[in-house]
Structure formats: C-alpha cells, structure tokens
N, C-alpha and C positions, 0 to 999 in steps of 0.2 A: 679826583678819584675816578671820574667817569672815563678818563683817558685809559686807565688800566682795563676797564671793561671792554673798550674798543680794541685794545691790544689782544685781549683774550678771544674776542670774537674773530679777529683776523687769524689768530692761531688755529682755532678749530675749523675755520673755513679753508685756509691754505694748507696747513700741515696735516690736519686730520680728515679733510675732505667732507665735512658735515654738509648736509643738504640745506637748501635755502629755507625750508620749513623749520628745520631744527635751529638754524641760526636765528630766525625770527622769534622762536619760543625762548631761547636763551637771552636774546636781547631784551625782550619784554620782561622776563623774570628778574634779570639783574638790574634793569632800570627801576623796576618797582622796589627792589631791595635798596637801591641808592636813594630813592625818594623817601623811603621809610627812615633811613639814616638822617637825611636832611631835616625831616619833620619831627622826629621823635628822639633822636640821640645826638649827643654832642661829641662828634668825632671829627678830626681833621685829616685823617688818613687811614689806610687799610690796616696799619700796624695797631691801631687803637681798637679794632674790632675783635672782641673776645667771644668765647662760647656763650656766656650769659646773655650778651647782646643778641646773638643769633637766636637763642632760645626765646627771648622776648619777641623777636620778629616772627617766629613760628606761632607763638601764642596770639600775636596780632592777626596773623592770617586766619587762624581758627576762629577768632572773635568776629572776623568779617564773613564767617560762614563759607569759606572755600571748602570744596570737597576734599576728603583725605587724599585722593589721587592728585588733585591740583597742588595741594600743599607739598606732597611728596616730590612732585616734579620741580617745584620752586626750590625746595631744599636741595635737591640733586644739582640744580644749576649753581646754587651758592657754593656747594661742596666742590664742584668741578672748578669753579672760579678760584677758590682759595688753594686748591692743589696747584693750579697754574701759578699763582703768586709765589708759592713756596719754591716751585721749580725755577722760576725766574729770579729768585733771590730778593724779591720785593719785601717779603716777610720771612721770618725764620721759623715760626711755629704756626701750625695749621689749627685755627680755632674750631674747625669742623671735624677734626680727626676722630674724636670720640662722640660726635653728635649722631644720634640715631634718627634716621628718617622715619616719618610716620608710616605705620604699617598699612598697607592697602590690600584689601581682599581682592584677589584676582577674579575677575568676571570671565566666565567662559564666553568665547566669541559667539555671536549670533550667526546662525547659518540658515539657509533656505532648504526646504525639502526639495528633492529632485523634481517633483511635479511643478513646484513653484518656479524653479529655475527654468524649466521648459516653457512655462507660461511667459516668463520675462523675456526669454530669448526669442520667442515667437511674436511678441507684441509689435516690434518694428515692421514685421512682414505684412501687417494689416495696412500699412501705408505704402506710398510709392514715391519715386523721385530720389534725388541725391541724399536727402535727409534720412529716408528709410534705409537706404543702402549703407550709409555711414553708421547709423545707429545699430543696425543689425551686426555690422562688422565689429564695432567696438565692444558691444555686449558679448558677442561670441569670444572675442579675444580676452576680455577680462576673465571670463569663466574658464576658457581653454588654457590660459597660461598662469592664472593666479597672480598676475602683476599687481603692484600697487598702482593706484590711480595716477600718481605723479610719474611713475615709470611709463605708463601707457600713453599719456598725453605728450611725453617727451620723445616718443618714437619718431624717427624719420623714415622716409620711404625705403632707404637702403638698409634699414634694420630688420626688415622682414624678407624672408626667402621662401617664396611659394613653392619652388621646386623641391626644397628639402623640408618644407613644412615646419620651419623654425622661425623664432623671433629672438632678436638680440636686444637686451636691455641693460641699463646701468643702474644698479640699486644703491643702497646706502654706502657711502664711502667710495662712490664711483666704481663699485665692483661689477664687472661684466659677467653676465650669464646668458647662456643660450637655452631657450625653452622650446620644446616641441609643441606643435599645435595639431589638434585633431582635424579631420577632413572638413567638418562643417565650418570650422573657423576659417580654414584656408579658402573654401569656396565663397564664404561671405566676404572675406577680404578681397578676393579676386574680383568679385562683382563690384565692390566699392571702388577699387582702383581703376577698373575699366570704365565704369559709368557714373560713379558718384563723385569721386574726388575731382575729376576733370571739370565737373560742373561748378564746383566751388573755387577752383584754382584761378587766382587773379594774376599771380606773378609766377612765371615759369621757373624761377630760381628757388621758389619756396620748397623746402625739404620736409616740412612737417607731414606726418602720415595722416593724422586726423585734423581736418580743417573745419572752421565755422563758415557760415554763409558769406562772411567778409573776406574769405580766403586766407585767414590767419590761423595759427595753431589753436586748436581747441584747448580751453583752460580747464583746470580741475573743477572750478565752480560751474562751468558750462556742462561738464560731464555729469556732475552731481544733479543738476536740473534735468538733464536727459533721463537719467535713471529714475529720478523721482516721478517724472511724467509717465514712464512706462510701467512702473510699479502700480500706479493708480489705474492705468488702462488695463493692466492684466488682472486687476481685482485682487491683488495680493495684500492681505491685511497685516502681515508681519512688518515690523519696522525694518527698512532696508536702507543701507548706506552704500556708497561705492565700495567700501571694504568688505561688505557682506559677501560679494561674489568671490573674493579672495579667500575668505574663511570657508565658504562652501566648497570651493575648489580643493582646498587642503583636506577638509573633512571627508568629502566624497572619495578622494584618492585613498585615504586610509581605510575607509569602509570597504573599498574595492580590493584591498590587499596590498597596496603599495607600501614600501618600507619607509620607516621614519627618516632615514638618512636621505633617501631619494626625494621625499617631500621637502626636507630641509633645503636641499640643493635647488629645487625648483622655486621655492619661495625666496631664496636668497638670505636665509637666516644665518648669521655668523655662529650662533650657538644653538645646538640641538634642543636645549631646554626650552627655547622659545617655541619650537615646533611641537614639543611634547604636549602642549596645552590642547592640541587638536585630538590627541588620543583620549583625553578626558571627555571631549565633546562626543566622540564616537561612542565611548562607553555609556554616556548619558543617553544618547539616542537609542542604543541597544536596550537599555533598561526600560526606556519609555515604550519601545516596541513590544517588549516582553510583557509589561504591565497592561498594555492595551489588549494583547492577545490572551492574557490570563488575568482577567479582572478578579479582584478580591470579592469574596462573598459578603 
C-alpha cells in the first residue's frame, strides 16, 4: 500500500511541480494515515478503504487533540491521494468524494506596524562586517518584495538586477515572477554584494545570493534565527515570523492604494481570493485607528 503513496508523491513532484516543503507535508500525513490503517483497521489494500473508515480516522485525529487546521490539512492530503488512485484506475470509487473536511476559521495574517518594520530593518545597521551587510540586505529584500522565505533563500546572484531594480524568483509550481525593488533594498543589496558576500564566499562557483559564514546557501532555519534575533534587538514585542514581513508587505501596499490584482501578481498567488484576506487586515487596521482616534465615552 505504501508503494502507491510513493507513486502519488512522485506524481505531485514531477507532474504538478509541488515544492519540497509541500511534498514533506504530504508524505508525513499519508504515512500517518497508513500507520493508522496498520494499527487500527484490517485492510489489505486501498480498495477496502471506505468512507466510514476515513471518518473513524478523522475522529482518531480529533481524539489526539490535533488542531482543526491540522486535521483539515491531513484530510486534504487523504482526499488528494484518493483522487489520484481513481485517476490511475487503482480504485473505481472515491471514498472521500462526499467527505467534508473540518471547517477551519480563517485567521487574519499578523502584520507589523510601519514603525516596527522600520525598527526591524534598521537593527542590522547597528552592527558591522559581512553579517550586518547580509542581514540588512535580506531583511530589506523580504519587505521590499514580499517573497516567501523559501523563495528568498533560493535566489542566486543572477536572479537580481540592480540596474533595473528587480528580482526574479520561482514560486509554487516553479512559476517565475519578476518583482520590483525600492531603492533602499537595492542599495542594501549592492553593499552586501560588494563587501559582504565576498567575505563569506569560499567557492568561486557558488551561485547562492545569501551565504552563511561557511560559504554555503543560507537555509530557511538560518533566516528564521536571524529574524528572531533582530526582533529581540529591535525591542518588538509582537510575535514575528519570517512570513510576517510578507504579510506586512501586502497589507501596506493595499493601505497605500495598490490594486488587489497588482498585489496578487507580486505575491505570486494563483487565486485572487488568497490575496483578498489582506483587504480584511487593512479594514481591521482602519477600524482600530478610528477607534483609537474616537474613543467611546
């Protein structure tokens, strides 16, 4: 049975172009489902899995106190897997066809106020040397482009064009997009390339834009630790993750009058409905500002 899971993973990797992070999530979720079948159900193949069995699995997840969002994600993985089995002719009926995924209340993305963004971007400038130059450049680029962290650390030196003030990245499904950068980000990047990256470079053939002190490509985990450190140094009390700057980028653009479709294109969202959540954030911020200016008696 696990061989079919591996076939499915190959399918979404090769034919659908899913990212490594998404593949890892699908692999973990489907292996957990297979382990549940081994331990709690008597089935010899995927044809024997019916809707009632999957409902029992969902109840099992809830009993283990997984969050609604996690349960919904695991159910989505199972549904995608059975869609694949039907398409491949492994089974004739999809047991998940009428299965409702748990409803998840959408949380508005957390954003930083502009003054906190300014504090965070200025924090590396209090240091010196290649690390300060690198960190200033990567924070500026995160906020200037709204890139996902995985997209930023995947950049190579030929993906940025200082003359045109643009950066090229490849998002989900390997879709390419060109993103403009403001002048502060360009200047920070120029200083890093001229004086910071060369200090870290150990191998002249290395193409990664952002390097760690060992001369290798900076990882997502490394970037997260960098941000966490500067959040603390800047005295920002709000919870900040690497994605917070992406959320702030989108919200501040909409606050400034940018169009929804324009922001969708910059973020690399395939569906505008994904981008629309930032309009709710903008509206909430506006209401907060009004309430602050007009306190109730």
